[in-house]
C-alpha positions in Angstrom: 64.8 -166.8 -137.0 62.8 -167.0 -140.2 60.1 -164.2 -140.2 57.5 -166.6 -141.6 57.8 -168.7 -138.4 55.9 -166.0 -136.5 53.0 -166.0 -139.0 50.8 -168.4 -137.1 51.2 -166.2 -133.9 50.4 -163.0 -135.9 47.3 -164.6 -137.5 46.1 -166.0 -134.2 46.4 -162.5 -132.6 44.4 -160.9 -135.4 41.8 -163.6 -135.3 41.4 -163.4 -131.6 40.8 -159.6 -132.0 38.0 -160.4 -134.5 36.5 -163.0 -132.2 36.2 -160.4 -129.4 33.8 -158.3 -131.4 30.3 -158.7 -130.4 27.7 -159.8 -132.9 24.9 -157.4 -133.5 22.6 -160.3 -132.9 22.2 -161.3 -129.3 21.8 -164.9 -130.0 24.8 -165.3 -132.4 28.2 -166.0 -131.0 31.6 -165.4 -132.6 33.5 -168.7 -132.3 37.3 -168.9 -133.1 38.4 -172.4 -134.2 42.2 -172.9 -134.2 44.0 -176.1 -135.5 47.6 -175.2 -134.4 49.0 -178.4 -135.8 47.8 -177.6 -139.3 47.9 -173.7 -139.0 44.2 -173.3 -139.7 42.2 -170.5 -138.3 38.4 -170.1 -138.7 36.0 -167.4 -137.3 32.5 -168.7 -137.3 29.3 -167.0 -136.3 26.9 -169.6 -134.7 23.5 -169.2 -133.2 20.0 -168.0 -134.0 18.7 -164.9 -135.7 15.1 -165.1 -134.8 13.8 -168.4 -136.4 16.7 -168.6 -138.7 19.8 -170.8 -137.8 23.1 -169.0 -138.3 26.3 -171.1 -139.0 28.5 -168.8 -141.1 32.3 -168.9 -141.8 33.3 -165.2 -141.5 37.1 -165.7 -142.0 39.3 -168.6 -142.9 43.1 -168.2 -142.8 45.7 -171.0 -143.4 49.5 -170.7 -143.0 51.4 -172.8 -145.5 55.2 -172.7 -145.1 56.1 -169.0 -145.9 52.6 -167.9 -147.1 49.4 -166.9 -145.4 46.5 -167.9 -147.4 43.3 -165.9 -146.8 40.8 -168.5 -148.0 37.7 -166.7 -147.0 36.8 -163.1 -145.9 33.1 -162.7 -145.5 33.3 -159.6 -143.3 33.0 -155.9 -143.6 36.6 -155.8 -142.5 39.6 -156.0 -144.8 41.4 -158.9 -143.2 44.3 -158.8 -145.6 45.0 -155.2 -144.6 44.8 -156.1 -140.9 47.3 -158.9 -141.5 49.7 -156.4 -143.2 49.2 -153.9 -140.3 50.1 -156.8 -137.9 53.4 -157.3 -139.7 52.9 -159.8 -142.5 54.2 -158.4 -145.8 51.7 -158.3 -148.7 54.2 -160.4 -150.7 53.5 -163.3 -148.2 49.7 -163.1 -148.3 47.7 -165.0 -150.9 44.0 -164.1 -151.5 42.9 -167.7 -152.0 39.3 -166.6 -152.5 40.4 -164.8 -155.8 40.8 -166.8 -159.0 44.5 -167.7 -159.7 44.5 -165.6 -162.8 43.4 -162.5 -160.9 45.8 -162.8 -158.0 48.7 -161.1 -159.8 46.5 -157.9 -160.0 45.6 -157.7 -156.3 48.9 -156.4 -154.9 49.3 -159.4 -152.8 51.2 -162.7 -153.5 50.1 -164.7 -156.5 
């Protein structure tokens, strides 16, 4: 079996762990959105912080063939490192939120 075939399951497990964290704001929920057919994973924070509406993409991960694209990481966590710890090699993770010319210097896939 191709190791990359397990990437969607690994990403989902990591993202479910993030979704289980409680928000520091009582009226803000962590919402995990998974499109399994397209291998898209989004963690959103949705709710109210006093009078202010919160609708925030915290993490967006996309699995494309043999690569895991971290499209957005708006957290205090280091999602790429958590994906590596979960078994995805650095050479298979693309930091999509970094400019293409900077990606070769990140230690992850370019």
